[in-house]
N, C-alpha and C positions, 0 to 999 in steps of 0.2 A: 685375968678378971677382964670381962667386959665390959665395953666403956656404957657409961650410963646414957642412955638416950631419954631425953624431956619429950613427950608428949602433948601437943595443945589439943584440948578437946572445945572445940565452938559451941557457943548455944547453940540450940536446934532452930531458932528463929533466925537466926543469921545466915544458919546454913541454907533454908529454904529461902531468902533474899539472894543468895550469891548463886543459886542454881536458877534462879529463876533469871537472874542478870545474864547468865550464861547460855540461856536456853531461847529466852525470847528474839535475841536478834536474827539468828537462824530461822525461826519461824517466819519472822517476817520478810525475809528474803524469799523464804518458797512460796509464799502467798504472791508478792510482787512480781515473780517469775512466772505465775502460771495463769495471772489474769490477761485476756485478751482484750483488745481493742473493742470498742462497741459499733457493732455493725450498722453503716449508714442508714437512716430511712430514705425511702423513695422519694422524689420530691412532691411537692402537692400538684392540685388541679393547677394547669396553667392561665396565665392571665389571657382574658379573650381578649385580642387585637383586632383592628378595623384596617385591611388592607384592600385598597381600591386601585383602578386602574384606569384613567381618564384617555379619551380620543378626543381633541379639539375643544378641551373644557367640558366634556359632556362623560359622565361615568360607563364605562361600558363592561367593566368585570366589577363586582363586588364580591366579598370575602369578610366575613365577620367568623372568628373560630380562634379557640387556643389550641395551640400545637405543641406535641409532646415528641423528641425524636428519642427512639430505643435502638441503641445502637450495639457491635459487638465490634472490637477490635483488638489488635494485639499491643499490651501493654510493653512499654519500653523498661520501665523499673522492674514489672514482675518477670516479663519473659514470657508471657502466656497469654490466651485470650480471655477480654475480662467484658463485660456488660455495663453500659452505663446509660442514665433517661438523663436529657437534658429538656427541660423547658425553655422555649423560644420566648424572649420578652420583648413585648410590642414596642416598648419604648425605646429598645437600643435597635430594634431591626428598622432596614430601608427597603422601600416597596419600587418594583420597578416591573415592566413588561408590556406586552401590546394585546392588542384587537385584531381580527382578523376576521373575515366573513365566515368562516367555518375553525378557525383556529384560536384560542386564547391563549396566553402565557400569563404567568405570574412567579415573579422573582423574590424571594424575601433572604435579605443578606444582614446576619450578626456578628461582627468580627470576623473569624475565620470560620464561617459556617455560610451556605450558600445552598436554598431550597427551589427549586424550580417547579412549578405545577404545569403541566398541559391539559389543556379541555380543549376537546374536539365536538363538532356539532353533525349531525347527519342532517343535510338539508332536506331528504326526503320524508323521513319518520317526522323531522322535527324534534329529535331527542340529542341529548348532549352527554357527556361524560367526563370523568378525569382520566386518561389513556394514558398520562406519561408524569413519572415522579424523579426527579434527582435530586441526589445529597453529595455536597463536596464538603468536607468537614476537616480541620486539622487542630487537634489538641496537643499541649504539651508534652504529655506522657505516651503519646500515639508513636508505632515503631516506624510509621508512615501514613501519609495521608489517608482517609478513607473517601473513597468516591463509590456510589452506588445510582446505577441508572436501569429506570425498566418503562420501556413508551408500549407495553400492550397490557396495560390494565383497562379494569373496567367499573371503577368506582364514581361515586356520586351522580349518578344516573336519575336526569331531570327534564323536563318537556320544556321546548322554546318559551320564554316569556314568564317562566314560573320560576322560582326561587328552589332551591334544594334544602332542607333542613333537618338537622340530626341532633338532638338535647344530648342524648345518650353518648358514651366512648365509642369512638369506633377506632378500629387497629387495622390499620390499611399495609398491608403486607408487601414492601417492595424490592426485597431480596433476602439473601442468606443473612445478611448483616446489617439489614436495616428495616425498621417497620416504623410506619407515622400513625402517633396517638391523636385524633381530635376529639375536643371538646366542644360542647353549643355550638355548632356549625351550621353557618347558614351562607351560601354561596350562589351566587349567579353570575355566569361566564358570558352569557349572551340574551340580547333581547330585552337590555336595562332601559328603563322607561322612567324619566322624571329623576334619576340620581338616587333612585328607590327601588329595593326590592319589590318583585313580583308576588303574587300570593303563594304561599310555602307549599311545598311538597314534601310528608313528612318521610322520613325514612322507616323502615322496616321496624326497629328497633323502637321508637318512638309508638308503632302502629299496634305493637305487639305490646307496649307498656301502657296502652290506654286501655286495651283489651280484659286487662287485670280488673280496673274498677268496672268497668261495664259489665263484667260476667258474675263480679257479686252482687251489683245491684239488679241483675236480672233474676238470680237465685234468691235476692232476698224477696222482691217481688212475688216470684212465682211461690215461695213459702206462703207469702201473707194470702196469696190469692187461694192456697189449698186450704188454708184453718178457716178462712172466710165461708169459702164451698161447704166445708166440713160444719161449720156452725150452722149455716142456711138448711142443711140437709137433715141435722138433726133437729135443728127447733121445725121443719117440717114435719119430721115422723112425731114429734111430741104434739103437736096439736092434731095429727091425725087419730092419736091415742086416746086424746081427751073426747071426739066427736063420735068414736065407736059407743064409747062407755055411755 
């Protein structure tokens, strides 16, 4: 004789509840495992700082500018090249430098970052330019400190006695691992008078930006002129037709 086996039948509602309790934890685990960390957003437009050099109490170099470092370095934690964008903070930056007859130097330091500008003046043409940029920076995740130097640049070209201005963002490429982004820039490395900027010479980007509203205004003026001429010609023909009758 086979032993009698008693079977217990659970109510259908209770069975569904047990299934849900069994399945839900695994679903929750799968979702958390596939969720990736959000990508960090790029920094906002940097704050504009005033970086001035004086010689015997008189300003010889004036620079009002927002600065952003765009660097590529080898990450110690990731073991590969990564890109980082860092805003220079004026309230944490110290300024030093020197002014000579045909060379001016501006040095900005913030914690483990040193940024050096070298301006050169051509005494014959009375033109100046930013000819050299150097960055030295050490970050905690860097496999080794990053140093980039370029002394053959030709940026920010201006005229002696005038300041150079560019409201638009400028990207100054210095090397393979470093470019400098500038915002709301006005600089005068030579011929400063009365501790104030000379008349500004606008950069090409600002000039192009101003051409757009000028072109739109000229087009509208031309359209109004065409409509007015068409109206006068039509009116003249109308009067001529009345006289013939």
